[in-house]
C-alpha positions, 0 to 999 in steps of 0.5 A: 500500500502506498504511504501518504504523509498527511498532517494539516498545517498552518500556512506559517508552519508549512511555508516556513519549513525547510523541507517546503521548497515548492516547484510547480512542474513543467507539465502543470497548466498555467496559472488560471485564477482571476479577480473573482477567485481572488476576491472570494479568497480575500473576502473569506479570510478577511471575514474570518480574521477580522470578524465584525471588522474588529480585532478583539472578537477573533478567537485565536483557537479558530481555524479556516481550512483552505484545502489540500496541497498534493505533492511528492518529493522530487530530490530537494523540491516538493513537486506540486501536483494539485493546489498550485492555484491557491499556493501561488495566490497565497504567495502573491498575497503574502508578498503584497502584505510584506511590501506594506510594512516597509520601515514600520518599527512597532513590535507587531509589524517587525515580527509579522514582517520577519514571519512573512520573510521566512514564508517567501524566502529560503532560510540559512541554518541560523534561520535568516532569510536568503533574499536571493532564493524564493521558496517557490519556483515555476517551470510550467512549460505553457505559462509564458508569464511565470517569469513575471510571477517570480519577478513580483515575488522577488521585488514586490513591485509590478510595472504597468507593462505587466499584463499577466494574471499574476500582476493583475491579482497582485494589484488586486491584493495591493488595493485591498491591503491599502484600503484595510491599512487606511481604515485600521492602521493600528492593527494592520499586522493582525490580518497577515498574522492570523492568515499565517497562524490560523489558515490551514492547509492539508499538505498531502505528500505522496511517496511517489509521482504515481501516488500523487497523480492518483490523488490528483485525479480525484481532487479539484483545485478550488474554483478551477475544477481539474479537467479530464485533459489535465489528468491525461496530460499528467499521465502522458508526461509521466510516460514520456519522462520515463522514455527520456522524452520529457521535453519533446512531450512538453513541446508537442502538448503545448502545440496541441493545446493551442491548436484545440483552443483555436478550433474547439469551443465546447459548451462544457469541458475544455477544448482538449476534452473535446479532442479526447472525446472525439478520439474516444469514439474511434477507440470505442469502435475499434473495441467493438462497443455498440452499447448506447451507454457511454462512459464518462471520459475519464473513466474510459481513459483510466482503464488498465492503468491508463494503458491508452495514454502509455502508447506513444501512438496515441498522442500522434493520432490525437494530433492528426485528428486535431489537424483534420478538424482544424482544416475543416474549421478553416475550410481548407481547399488543399485538403477538401474538395469544394463539394465536401466543404459544402457538405461540412457547412451543412453539417455544421448546422446539424441538430446535434453534435453526434456527427463530429464523432461519426466523422472522426471515426471515419477519418481515423479509419480511412485516412491514407499515409498522407492523412487524406481521404478518398474524395468520392467515398468521403462525399458519399459518406457525408451525404448519407449521414446528413440524410440519416441524422436529419431524418432521425431528428424528426422521427426520433428526437434527442441525441440519445436516440441517435446513439444506437444506430450510429454506434453500430455504424462506427463499428462497421466503419473500423471493420471496413464495412459500408455505412448502410443503416440497414436496420433503420430505413425510412418509409417515404409516406411516413416521413412526409406525414411526420414532416407535415405535422412537425412544428419547425419553430426557430428554437428547434435545431432541426429547423436551421439544419433543414434550411441550411441543407436546402440552401445547398440543393441549389447547384449554383450555391457557392461555399459560404463561410463558417465564420459568418453568423446566419440566422433564420429569415422569415421571407414573408415577415411575421409582423406583415401578417399581423398588420395585413392579416393576409394569410388564410392560415396564420400558421404558414408564417412559421412553415419551413417554406417561409424560412431561409438562411440569411446573414445576421447583418442583413437579417437585422435590417430586413426582418420586418419589411415586405418582400418588395422592400427586402429585395434591396437588402438581399441584393445589396445596395449603396446607402445615402452616404455612399457606403456599399452594403453587401447582399446575401450569399444565399443564391435562392434569395438572390434568384427570388429577388430577380424573378419575383415581385412578391412572396405570397402564401402560395409561394410558402406552400409551394416552396415547402412542397419543393423542399419536402419532395427534394428531401425525400428524393435525397433520402432515396438517392442515398439509399435510406428509404425502404 
């Protein structure tokens, strides 16, 4: 059984110990605390140390728990595995206090200053601080600002040029300390003294890095939960370090992290978590897993003592996958044909994110030695999954329902079998009926998905930019019927036949006008100031403006019929009908 050295300590006892020389290792994430976390810390410890804003009400036997610090001893240093955020912030706080004592000569101030010195700097055998050797060092490879942190601790000053989180938080503490000093000058020393003497940390010193990392996997940093990718990074780091490739790993990981931050913007979790998720589905498929129950990300990767993260090929494949999605995001014409990029544009409006996992599995399995795909086969695959996912969103709403058919096809992909959805063919009449009875409200993702798909059924439609924000345009304006009462069935204003993609910048201007007045916004125009206002890139709307004087209820009905007829034909072409 692994041994742990666990003994709660005051900040003073922990920081002043000769055995407590802290190192934030290179594989850690950058310092992440901002003003919100610092304010919470300040408010909490101030309320604790100065109850009711008075010094006499304080109970010297009371304690305030700040949380754990997980370390393991690496030669003469305590390598910080968990707790770096609070540890770093406490160092900044103590340094800000220290700078204010200056030449104060009263007994309490002198004593407090000396105690802070021994928390910040190493001491010699006589207990005298060596102002050239800090008690903490940072080697975080991806933190470009760590030198600012160390400079602030050494000098106690922060210049205007310093823009890091360290500098901002140090200024925050300086301002609050100044405010405290101006209000309570006679017992200024009590606050830092009580912080050092009565604020408690729980240092957990593991006997090995292995043990420390296991603890790291189960704890959260105060205010900043550890991401799954943080855990995976530590496991990778350990593996590559054992191979003598530590520096190589740090460089590769930093590049991968920067890449993911550019291309992935998940609703929850980090950008790196998103990459690991997409890769997980590929691995699941290779394992033959078709179960609709998906394990949590960390649970999946920690199997067999993180065996997957101890395979050098895993990091390479993660990078390859990230680069693929970067080219999708950038609409790279060197990697993809125009028709494939158009299909990606449509899929970007998919009613759920399952398609990204599906495509990731396809890419990883079918890429050639240059990480490229056969264009014809890939285009066929994208069309088929578009038709299936769109239809399933109508017949079986909810992403969970989609798991069963898609997971089975993922396994087929890695076994080099064609994607057919053989057990899930649709009936044309049923689909038509369900579409007719479906409410395509703006709040339903399938609505925008359908009109994005429809835009590209026009052969003349050029590739639109993924960076452009598109909204749902009511061609026959909603308030037009309210004013004119000109629709025999008011529900037609929300019909799919009345909706189209339109750039947000145009939709803002055109939304409430009659069609005759909208035309200039669709087409583009020059305003009274001579400024050119560009028109839409949606060809269907431009064609309408060139051929129609108005857009009526009959046009809504006819357009809806055309859309549904075309969609059912699309399903037929992609072998998705019975």
